[in-house]
C-alpha angles and dihedrals in degrees: 000000000000127000134189121232125188142195128060099265093046093052092042093051091049092054094043094050094046090203096126131034117254109211100182144347126214121201126193114250113256100023118140113250098223136111116007093354091060088051092051093048087050093051092044090055091048091049092043093239119162114248123196135189113224140172111273093236086066091060093042086063087066094047133332092232097051095132090223098294135090126173129197108222141175113255117275114274104231120193121233123230093260093058093046091050093048090050093048089049091053092052096043109126093188098048 
């Protein structure tokens, strides 16, 4: 199931963590490519993710505080309790 995430930091962290697949990124036309947005564009290029320029009103339909960026991503891969306990057991220093 695909989801939309928005804001520069949210998209940046999704790219950095590599826990969910990023299918595409849409950036508002005319935004300045500096700061966190420049980092996002660089990582998107490295990970071969399609980046499109779109009119801002299209992004505003997703959320009014989108900060000029929206990404289509796979749903977040949560861990179940068994996996968490197995990892904890493997990292236990007193066991």
